[in-house]
C-alpha positions in Angstrom: 34.9 -22.1 42.9 38.6 -20.0 42.8 40.9 -18.1 40.1 44.3 -19.5 39.5 45.1 -15.6 39.6 43.6 -14.6 42.6 43.1 -17.7 44.7 41.5 -16.1 47.6 38.4 -15.0 45.4 35.2 -16.4 45.7 34.5 -16.4 42.0 30.5 -16.0 42.7 30.9 -12.5 44.1 34.3 -11.0 43.5 36.0 -8.3 45.8 38.6 -5.5 44.4 39.4 -2.9 47.1 40.7 0.7 47.1 43.1 1.7 49.3 45.1 4.9 49.8 45.3 7.3 52.7 42.8 9.2 54.7 41.3 11.7 52.8 43.3 10.6 49.3 39.8 10.5 47.4 39.1 6.8 47.6 35.3 7.4 48.2 34.8 9.9 45.5 36.8 7.7 42.8 34.4 4.8 44.0 31.2 7.0 43.6 32.2 8.2 40.0 33.5 4.3 39.3 30.1 2.3 40.2 28.3 4.4 37.4 30.1 3.0 34.7 30.0 -0.7 36.2 26.1 -0.2 36.8 26.2 1.2 33.0 27.7 -2.0 31.7 25.0 -4.2 33.6 27.1 -4.7 37.0 25.2 -5.5 40.1 27.5 -3.8 43.0 27.8 -3.8 46.5 30.2 -1.7 48.6 31.8 -2.3 51.9 33.6 0.3 53.4 36.2 -0.4 56.5 36.0 2.5 59.5 38.8 2.0 61.1 38.1 4.6 63.8 34.6 3.3 64.4 31.0 4.7 63.4 27.1 5.0 64.5 24.6 5.3 61.8 21.8 4.8 64.0 20.0 8.0 64.6 19.6 9.1 68.1 16.0 8.8 69.2 14.4 6.6 66.2 12.7 3.1 67.0 15.9 1.3 65.9 18.0 3.2 68.1 15.7 2.7 70.9 15.8 -0.6 70.5 19.3 -1.6 70.2 19.8 0.8 73.2 17.5 -1.5 75.4 20.0 -4.2 75.3 18.9 -5.9 71.0 22.2 -7.4 70.2 21.0 -6.7 66.6 18.3 -4.2 64.8 17.0 -4.8 61.2 14.9 -2.0 59.8 12.8 -2.9 56.4 10.8 -1.3 53.9 9.8 -1.8 50.4 13.0 -1.9 48.7 15.4 -1.4 51.5 17.1 -3.3 54.3 19.3 -2.1 57.3 21.0 -3.9 60.0 22.9 -3.1 62.8 24.8 -5.8 64.9 27.0 -6.3 67.6 29.4 -8.3 66.4 32.7 -9.7 68.5 35.3 -9.3 66.0 36.0 -7.0 62.7 34.4 -9.2 60.3 36.1 -9.8 56.9 34.9 -9.0 53.9 34.2 -12.4 52.9 32.4 -12.5 56.0 30.1 -10.0 55.4 29.5 -11.3 51.4 29.0 -14.7 52.6 26.6 -13.9 55.3 25.0 -10.7 53.8 24.9 -10.9 50.0 23.0 -12.9 47.4 24.9 -14.7 44.5 22.7 -11.8 42.3 25.7 -9.3 42.7 28.7 -9.4 40.3 30.9 -7.3 42.2 32.1 -6.1 45.8 34.2 -2.8 46.0 35.8 -2.7 49.4 37.2 0.7 51.0 40.0 -0.3 52.8 41.7 -3.7 53.8 45.1 -2.4 52.9 46.7 -4.8 54.2 44.5 -7.8 53.1 44.8 -10.4 50.4 42.1 -8.8 48.0 43.3 -7.3 44.7 43.9 -3.7 45.1 43.3 -0.2 43.5 45.3 2.0 44.9 44.9 5.9 45.3 48.1 8.1 45.2 48.0 11.1 46.1 51.6 12.2 47.2 53.8 9.1 46.5 54.1 5.5 46.3 54.9 4.1 50.3 53.2 6.8 51.4 50.4 4.0 52.3 52.5 1.2 53.3 51.2 -1.8 51.1 52.3 -4.9 49.3 52.3 -4.4 45.5 50.9 -8.1 45.4 47.4 -8.5 44.6 47.9 -5.1 42.6 45.9 -3.9 39.9 46.2 -0.8 39.4 47.5 3.0 40.8 45.3 6.1 40.6 47.4 9.1 41.2 48.2 13.1 39.9 51.6 12.2 40.4 53.8 9.9 37.7 54.2 6.5 39.3 56.6 3.5 38.3 55.2 0.2 39.1 54.8 -2.8 36.6 51.1 -2.3 36.9 48.6 -0.1 35.0 48.9 3.5 36.0 45.3 6.0 35.6 45.2 9.8 36.2 42.1 10.8 38.9 40.2 11.5 35.7 40.4 8.2 34.2 37.4 6.9 35.6 36.2 4.9 32.5 39.7 3.4 31.9 39.7 2.1 35.6 36.1 0.5 35.0 37.3 -0.7 32.3 40.3 -2.3 33.8 38.0 -3.9 36.6 35.4 -5.2 34.1 38.5 -7.1 32.3 39.6 -8.6 35.7 36.5 -9.4 37.2 33.7 -10.2 34.2 30.1 -10.1 35.1 29.2 -13.9 35.8 26.8 -15.8 33.2 24.1 -16.1 35.5 24.2 -12.2 35.7 24.0 -11.5 31.8 21.2 -14.3 31.8 19.0 -12.3 34.2 19.8 -9.5 32.0 18.2 -11.2 29.0 15.2 -11.8 31.0 
């Protein structure tokens, strides 16, 4: 099922992106919004875009050794946790990550990055609008320490609760999640 307003969203797990230039405070703002959503009963997943690549596996650990030996994918499991290190041919989209790795129990995916994709976005601006080239299509809000004149809600960098409320208004928890919380 898709939404009339956001036709590219799988309604089972909606995606909202936080975008902005490097070092604008996206990660810090996201880590402040997540607890607000969790307190409201949301189960949140995050997906981070690392434009310059990354290496999470630690040299010398068994998973690193398996990968170095030639395994295309290595999963590390423990009670309550899982990590997967896998080769991918291209950069997967957030939808591909959602559809392949996240079950239906999540209420929301917060993606950091993907400013040029068609996902609903909240932009973090520290200097001026336009510092990060992006379309205003799908723009839900602006978070900034400067006055911004756009036809979307604008919040200050400390308006975390208001941004969380905006997200909850646009992406209400599913009836399935609310039923699970009552059990």
